[in-house]
VEXDREN-2710 file (C-alpha; in Angstrom, 1 decimal):
% VEXDREN-2710
k/r/px/py/pz
1/MET/32.6/-0.1/-1.8
2/LEU/29.4/-2.1/-1.6
3/TYR/26.5/-0.5/0.5
4/LYS/24.6/-2.6/3.1
5/GLY/21.2/-1.5/2.1
6/PHE/18.7/0.7/4.1
7/THR/18.7/1.2/7.9
8/GLY/15.0/0.6/7.7
9/ILE/14.0/4.1/8.4
10/ALA/11.7/6.4/6.2
11/ILE/11.2/10.0/6.7
12/VAL/7.9/11.4/5.2
13/THR/7.6/15.2/4.6
14/LEU/4.0/16.4/4.3
15/PRO/3.0/19.5/2.3
16/SER/2.8/21.5/5.7
17/SER/6.6/20.7/6.0
18/VAL/5.7/18.5/9.0
19/LYS/7.9/15.4/9.1
20/PHE/7.4/12.0/10.6
21/GLY/9.4/8.8/10.4
22/PHE/8.9/5.1/10.8
23/ARG/10.8/1.9/10.6
24/PHE/10.2/-0.4/7.7
25/SER/11.1/-4.1/6.9
26/SER/11.7/-3.6/3.2
27/ALA/11.8/-0.6/0.7
28/ASP/12.3/-0.5/-2.9
29/PHE/12.0/2.5/-5.4
30/SER/13.2/2.4/-8.9
31/LEU/13.0/4.3/-12.3
32/VAL/11.2/2.1/-14.7
33/GLN/12.4/3.1/-18.3
34/GLY/13.2/1.3/-21.5
35/LEU/14.1/1.9/-25.1
36/ASN/12.3/2.6/-28.3
37/VAL/14.1/1.0/-31.3
38/TYR/13.3/1.8/-34.9
39/LEU/14.6/1.0/-38.4
40/PRO/15.1/3.8/-41.0
41/SER/12.2/3.9/-43.5
42/TYR/14.5/2.9/-46.3
43/GLY/15.1/-0.5/-44.4
44/GLY/18.1/-2.8/-44.9
45/GLN/19.6/-5.3/-42.5
46/GLN/22.9/-3.5/-42.3
47/GLU/21.5/-0.1/-41.5
48/ARG/21.9/1.6/-38.3
49/ARG/19.0/1.5/-35.9
50/ILE/17.3/4.6/-34.5
51/ILE/17.1/4.4/-30.7
52/SER/15.5/6.7/-28.1
53/PRO/14.5/6.3/-24.5
54/THR/10.9/5.7/-23.5
55/THR/9.1/7.7/-20.9
56/GLY/9.8/6.6/-17.3
57/ASP/8.0/6.1/-14.1
58/ILE/9.5/6.2/-10.6
59/THR/7.7/3.6/-8.5
60/GLY/8.3/2.3/-5.0
61/ARG/6.9/0.0/-2.4
62/ILE/7.4/0.1/1.4
63/SER/6.5/-2.7/3.8
64/THR/6.4/-2.3/7.5
65/VAL/5.3/-3.7/10.9
66/VAL/2.9/-1.0/12.2
67/GLY/3.9/0.9/15.3
68/GLU/1.4/2.5/17.8
69/ASN/-0.2/5.9/16.7
70/LEU/0.7/5.3/13.1
71/ALA/-2.3/3.7/11.5
72/GLN/-4.2/7.0/11.1
73/ARG/-1.2/8.6/9.6
74/PHE/-0.8/5.9/7.2
75/TYR/-4.4/5.8/6.1
76/ASP/-4.4/9.7/5.6
77/LEU/-1.3/9.4/3.3
78/VAL/-3.4/7.3/1.0
79/TYR/-7.0/8.5/1.4
80/LEU/-6.1/12.2/1.1
81/ALA/-3.1/11.5/-1.3
82/PRO/-1.1/14.7/-0.6
83/GLU/2.0/15.4/-2.4
84/LEU/4.9/14.0/-0.3
85/THR/8.7/13.8/0.0
86/VAL/9.9/10.4/0.9
87/THR/13.5/9.7/2.1
88/LEU/15.0/6.4/2.6
89/TYR/18.2/6.1/4.5
90/TYR/21.1/3.6/4.0
91/TYR/23.1/2.0/6.7
92/SER/26.1/4.4/5.9
93/GLY/24.0/7.6/6.3
94/LYS/23.5/8.1/2.6
95/TYR/20.0/8.2/1.4
96/ARG/17.5/8.4/-1.6
97/LYS/15.0/11.2/-1.6
98/PHE/11.8/11.1/-3.9
99/GLY/9.9/14.4/-4.5
100/GLY/6.3/14.8/-5.9
101/THR/5.4/11.4/-4.4
102/LYS/1.8/10.1/-3.9
103/ALA/0.6/7.0/-2.4
104/GLU/-1.0/4.7/-4.8
105/SER/-2.2/2.1/-2.4
106/LEU/-2.0/0.9/1.3
107/THR/-2.8/-2.6/2.7
108/PHE/-3.3/-3.5/6.4
109/ASP/-2.9/-7.1/7.1
110/CYS/-4.2/-8.3/10.3
111/LYS/-3.7/-12.0/11.4
112/ALA/-4.6/-13.5/14.7
113/GLY/-1.6/-14.0/17.1
114/GLU/0.7/-11.9/14.8
115/LEU/1.9/-8.3/14.6
116/VAL/0.0/-5.9/12.2
117/THR/1.7/-5.2/8.9
118/ALA/1.2/-2.6/6.2
119/SER/2.4/-2.0/2.7
120/PHE/2.5/1.0/0.5
121/ASP/2.8/1.6/-3.2
122/PHE/4.1/5.0/-4.3
123/LEU/4.6/7.0/-7.5
124/SER/7.1/9.8/-7.6
125/LEU/7.9/12.7/-10.0
126/THR/11.6/13.2/-9.2
127/GLU/14.5/11.6/-7.4
128/LEU/16.1/14.5/-5.5
129/GLN/19.8/15.2/-4.5
130/ASP/20.5/17.3/-1.5
131/THR/21.8/17.3/2.1
132/ASP/19.8/17.8/5.2
133/SER/21.7/17.3/8.5
134/ILE/18.6/18.1/10.6
135/GLU/16.7/15.3/8.9
136/TYR/19.5/12.8/9.4
137/ASN/19.5/13.8/13.2
138/LEU/15.9/12.6/13.3
139/VAL/16.8/9.4/11.6
140/LYS/19.6/8.8/14.2
141/SER/17.1/9.2/17.0
142/PHE/15.3/6.1/15.8
143/ARG/18.3/3.9/16.5
144/THR/17.9/4.4/20.2
145/ASP/14.1/5.2/20.6
146/THR/11.8/2.4/21.4
147/GLN/8.4/1.9/19.7
148/LYS/5.6/-0.4/20.6
149/LEU/4.4/-2.5/17.7
150/LEU/0.7/-3.3/17.1
151/THR/-0.7/-6.8/17.8
152/TRP/-3.9/-8.5/16.6
153/ASP/-5.9/-7.5/19.7
154/LYS/-5.5/-3.8/18.7
155/THR/-7.6/-4.5/15.5
156/GLY/-10.9/-5.6/14.4
157/MET/-14.0/-5.5/12.2
158/SER/-17.6/-5.7/13.0
159/GLY/-20.9/-5.8/11.3
160/VAL/-20.2/-8.4/8.8
161/TYR/-20.1/-11.8/10.6
162/SER/-20.1/-12.7/14.5
163/GLY/-18.1/-15.9/14.2
164/ASP/-14.5/-16.5/15.0
165/LYS/-12.3/-14.4/12.7
166/ILE/-8.7/-15.5/11.9
167/SER/-7.5/-12.6/9.8
168/PHE/-8.6/-9.8/7.7
169/SER/-7.1/-7.3/5.3
170/TYR/-8.0/-3.8/4.2
171/THR/-6.8/-2.3/0.9
172/ILE/-7.3/1.3/-0.4
173/LYS/-6.2/2.0/-3.9
174/ASN/-6.1/5.5/-5.6
175/ASN/-5.6/4.4/-9.3
176/LEU/-3.2/7.4/-9.8
177/VAL/-3.1/8.9/-13.4
178/THR/0.3/10.0/-14.6
179/ILE/0.4/13.0/-16.8
180/LYS/3.3/13.2/-19.3
181/THR/4.3/16.1/-21.6
182/ALA/7.0/16.8/-24.1
183/LYS/8.9/18.7/-21.3
184/SER/10.4/15.6/-19.7
185/LEU/10.5/11.9/-20.0
186/LEU/9.2/11.6/-16.4
187/PRO/5.6/12.5/-15.4
188/ARG/4.7/16.2/-14.8
189/LYS/1.8/15.5/-12.6
190/LEU/0.1/12.7/-10.7
191/ASN/-3.7/12.9/-10.5
192/LYS/-6.0/10.8/-8.1
193/GLY/-8.2/8.5/-10.0
194/ILE/-11.3/6.6/-8.7
195/GLN/-10.6/5.3/-5.4
196/GLU/-11.3/1.7/-4.7
197/VAL/-11.5/-0.2/-1.2
198/THR/-11.4/-3.9/-1.0
199/GLY/-10.4/-6.6/1.4
200/ASN/-11.0/-10.0/2.8
201/LEU/-12.1/-11.8/6.0
202/VAL/-11.2/-15.3/7.0
203/ILE/-13.4/-17.2/9.4
204/VAL/-12.7/-20.5/11.1
205/ASP/-15.2/-23.3/11.4
206/ALA/-18.0/-21.6/9.5
207/VAL/-19.6/-24.9/8.4
208/LYS/-22.9/-23.4/7.1
209/PRO/-23.4/-20.3/5.1
210/PRO/-24.7/-17.3/7.2
211/ARG/-28.0/-17.2/5.4
212/SER/-31.3/-19.1/5.8
213/ASP/-32.2/-19.6/2.2
214/PRO/-29.9/-22.0/0.2
215/SER/-31.6/-21.0/-3.1
216/ILE/-29.6/-17.7/-3.0
217/GLU/-26.3/-19.2/-2.4
218/ASN/-24.9/-17.2/-5.4
219/ALA/-26.3/-13.8/-4.1
220/VAL/-24.2/-10.7/-3.3
221/PHE/-24.9/-9.4/0.2
222/GLU/-24.5/-5.9/1.4
223/ASP/-23.9/-4.7/5.0
224/ASP/-22.4/-2.0/7.0
225/ALA/-19.1/-2.7/8.3
226/THR/-16.6/-1.1/10.8
227/PHE/-12.9/-1.5/10.6
228/TYR/-10.3/-0.4/13.1
229/VAL/-6.5/-0.6/13.6
230/ASP/-5.2/1.0/16.7
231/ASP/-6.0/4.8/16.4
232/TRP/-7.7/4.5/13.0
233/THR/-11.4/3.6/12.5
234/VAL/-13.5/3.7/9.4
235/ASN/-17.2/2.7/8.5
236/HIS/-18.2/1.4/5.1
237/ARG/-21.1/-0.1/3.1
238/ILE/-19.7/-3.3/1.7
239/ALA/-20.8/-5.9/-0.9
240/ALA/-19.5/-9.4/-0.3
241/HIS/-19.8/-12.9/-1.5
242/TRP/-19.2/-15.9/0.7
243/SER/-17.0/-18.9/-0.4
244/PHE/-17.0/-22.1/1.6
245/ARG/-14.2/-24.6/1.8
246/THR/-14.7/-28.2/3.0
247/PRO/-11.2/-29.8/2.7
248/LEU/-10.9/-33.6/2.6
249/THR/-7.9/-33.5/4.7
250/PRO/-7.3/-32.9/8.4
251/GLU/-6.9/-29.2/7.7
252/THR/-9.0/-26.6/9.5
253/VAL/-12.2/-25.5/7.7
254/LEU/-11.6/-21.9/6.7
255/THR/-14.1/-19.6/5.0
256/THR/-13.0/-16.5/3.0
257/LEU/-15.2/-13.5/2.5
258/GLU/-14.1/-11.1/-0.3
259/TRP/-15.6/-7.7/0.0
260/THR/-15.7/-4.3/-1.8
261/ARG/-16.8/-0.9/-0.6
262/VAL/-20.0/0.3/-2.4
263/ASP/-22.2/3.4/-2.1
264/GLN/-25.3/3.5/0.1
265/LEU/-28.4/3.4/-2.0
266/THR/-30.9/6.3/-1.4
END
């Protein structure tokens, strides 16, 4: 029998045992593990090789169109990086459940005239096998419930540039560190690293740089910025550099601003 993939529903269980679910457009978790191949110290082309498995990592990615009242929850999964259980359901009702999961990164993509999308990267400690009929009842409810999806007009950023914005992205990354021991080939612990926040802003018809002195065209500029997606809002000090594009074709002139969160100097 060939399975027909996921139903497009994920159930996330928080440390408090609170569960919430969301639809996704794609999901892929896999165990990445290889082989170590050695030759005996006495050599010889006809000798048997010595083979052992390498340590492994369980990695995953989920992409989704963001529904209302989910942006803050999505952000908290990454910013706080609690240990989660993530369950992905197949069309047949079978599922894959991953324990000891932490979010490595989250990206919000907001484009004018389009629905807001988000993508997660995860690391997990184990793939679990058990049954939970109560949880599956929650999954079945998603098949009949309606959910309003977020559009561009429910997002925004301010404090950077007042011109016409065509899109922006916001990425938060935890740089998780995997701790491995002799007890298992899989990680024993996932520790949070130094968190990074980056993104970009695309502006239409910004013909001139938004600065008065052309002699500082290679300078890096700092400013306070506010980002929001539906029920989620955050303020950052960001450093940015402007790149201007003047195409020799009938294309629209677009300007991309790449930015990074920085600390406020005191």
